[in-house]
C-alpha positions as CSV (number, residue, x, y, z in Angstrom):
1,I,-4.9,16.0,11.4
2,H,-4.5,15.1,7.9
3,E,-3.3,11.9,8.7
4,T,-6.1,11.1,11.2
5,N,-8.9,12.0,8.7
6,L,-7.3,9.4,6.1
7,K,-7.4,6.5,8.5
8,K,-11.0,7.8,9.3
9,Q,-11.9,7.0,6.0
10,G,-10.3,3.8,5.9
11,M,-7.2,4.7,4.1
12,L,-4.0,3.0,4.3
13,A,-1.4,5.8,5.4
14,L,2.0,4.3,5.1
15,T,5.4,6.3,4.9
16,F,8.7,4.0,3.3
17,A,10.8,2.5,6.3
18,N,14.1,3.0,4.0
19,E,13.6,6.5,1.8
20,S,15.1,5.5,-1.1
21,D,12.5,2.5,-1.4
22,F,10.2,5.2,-3.2
23,D,12.5,5.0,-6.3
24,K,11.7,1.4,-6.5
25,V,7.8,2.1,-7.2
26,Q,6.5,2.0,-10.8
27,E,3.9,3.7,-12.7
28,D,1.8,0.4,-13.3
29,D,2.9,-1.5,-10.3
30,R,0.3,-3.4,-8.3
31,F,0.8,-4.2,-4.6
32,D,0.5,-7.1,-2.4
33,F,0.5,-6.4,1.3
34,T,1.5,-9.8,2.6
35,D,1.4,-9.1,6.3
36,L,-1.9,-7.2,6.6
37,A,-3.7,-9.9,8.4
38,Q,-1.4,-9.3,11.0
39,F,-1.7,-5.5,11.0
40,T,-0.9,-4.6,14.5
41,P,0.2,-1.3,16.2
42,G,4.1,-0.7,16.1
43,K,4.9,-3.1,13.4
44,P,5.6,-2.5,10.1
45,L,4.0,-3.7,7.0
46,T,5.8,-5.8,4.2
47,V,4.7,-4.4,0.9
48,V,5.4,-6.1,-2.5
49,L,5.8,-4.3,-5.5
50,I,5.0,-6.4,-8.7
51,H,5.7,-4.5,-11.5
52,K,4.3,-4.5,-15.2
53,D,7.3,-7.0,-16.4
54,G,6.8,-9.3,-13.7
55,S,9.7,-8.6,-11.7
56,K,9.2,-7.7,-8.0
57,D,10.6,-5.7,-5.1
58,T,9.5,-5.9,-1.5
59,I,9.8,-2.8,0.5
60,I,8.9,-2.4,4.5
61,C,6.4,0.3,5.4
62,N,6.0,2.1,8.6
63,H,2.6,3.1,10.2
64,T,1.1,5.1,13.2
65,Y,-2.0,3.5,13.8
66,N,-3.5,2.3,17.1
67,A,-5.4,-0.3,17.8
68,H,-8.7,1.4,17.2
69,Q,-7.7,3.1,14.2
70,I,-6.9,-0.4,13.1
71,E,-10.5,-1.3,14.0
72,W,-11.4,1.6,11.4
73,F,-9.0,0.4,8.6
74,K,-10.3,-3.6,8.9
75,A,-14.0,-1.9,8.9
76,G,-13.3,0.3,5.8
77,S,-13.8,3.4,7.6
78,A,-14.7,5.0,11.2
79,L,-18.2,5.1,10.2
80,N,-18.5,1.8,9.0
81,L,-17.5,0.3,12.3
82,I,-20.0,2.8,14.5
83,R,-22.7,1.6,12.2
84,A,-21.9,-2.0,12.5
85,Q,-21.6,-1.4,16.4
86,Q,-25.2,0.2,16.5
87,K,-26.6,-2.9,14.7
88,K,-25.3,-5.0,17.5
């Protein structure tokens, strides 16, 4: 239930496709989600970790979002989506 709550709040709930990629993440990293515009059910996301020194690592992250939950994410939250739908 906690994962669904994150999704409803517009958070991006991901898991590492390769568990060892966890060790690549550094404290001051920035994240570039290179294929977020193509966010679809069942398709992993590519994340580029941009380290403080300018070096980069690319990792793959999995998700369990369905099409409706992706709509929540794109709207910023489930409540934002409901509000937008009520205005129509």
